[in-house]
C-alpha positions in Angstrom: 4.3 -24.6 2.1 1.7 -23.7 4.2 4.2 -22.2 7.2 5.7 -20.0 4.0 1.8 -19.1 2.9 0.8 -18.0 6.4 4.6 -16.1 7.1 3.9 -14.5 3.7 0.1 -13.4 5.1 1.7 -12.1 8.0 4.0 -9.5 6.5 1.6 -8.3 3.9 -0.7 -7.8 6.6 2.1 -5.8 8.5 2.9 -4.0 5.1 -0.2 -3.4 4.6 -0.5 -1.2 8.0 2.5 0.7 7.9 1.4 1.6 4.3 -1.9 3.1 6.2 -0.4 4.5 8.3 2.4 6.4 6.4 -0.1 7.2 3.3 -2.8 8.9 6.1 0.3 10.9 6.8 1.7 12.4 3.6 -1.8 12.6 2.4 -2.8 14.5 5.4 0.5 16.6 5.4 2.4 16.4 1.7 4.8 18.7 2.7 6.3 15.3 4.8 7.4 14.4 1.4 9.1 16.7 -1.3 8.1 16.1 -4.7 9.5 13.9 -7.2 12.3 15.6 -9.6 11.9 14.5 -13.2 13.3 16.8 -16.1 10.5 14.9 -18.9 7.5 16.4 -20.8 4.9 15.1 -18.5 5.5 16.4 -14.7 5.3 13.6 -12.0 2.1 13.7 -9.8 1.4 15.3 -6.5 2.2 14.2 -3.5 -1.6 13.8 -2.8 -1.9 11.1 -5.6 0.9 9.8 -4.6 -0.7 9.4 -1.3 -3.9 8.1 -2.8 -2.2 5.3 -4.6 -0.5 4.0 -1.5 -3.4 4.0 0.4 -5.2 1.9 -1.9 -1.9 -0.1 -2.2 -1.9 -0.8 1.6 -5.7 -1.5 1.6 -5.0 -4.2 -1.4 -1.9 -6.0 1.1 -4.8 -5.6 4.4 -6.8 -7.6 2.4 -4.7 -9.8 1.3 -2.8 -10.6 4.3 -6.0 -10.8 6.6 -7.8 -13.4 3.9 -10.8 -11.3 2.9 -9.3 -11.5 -0.5 -8.5 -14.7 -0.9 -11.3 -17.0 -3.0 -13.1 -19.1 -2.0 -12.5 -23.0 -1.9 -13.4 -25.4 -4.3 -14.9 -28.7 -3.2 
């Protein structure tokens, strides 16, 4: 079980780093990812907002993977 936990943390860390790079690129150049097409009453969020959300989510993944978001060990 300990090895599975270590594997999941490494996977979250790597996925978070990749997400940070892609989200930063998408935030700088919004034309890199096309606008979503939806025929609803509420328009989809802009590419910059989606990039910002991805950046925050990736930061959370990096925090979990690096162990910064772990709860403290109880005695």
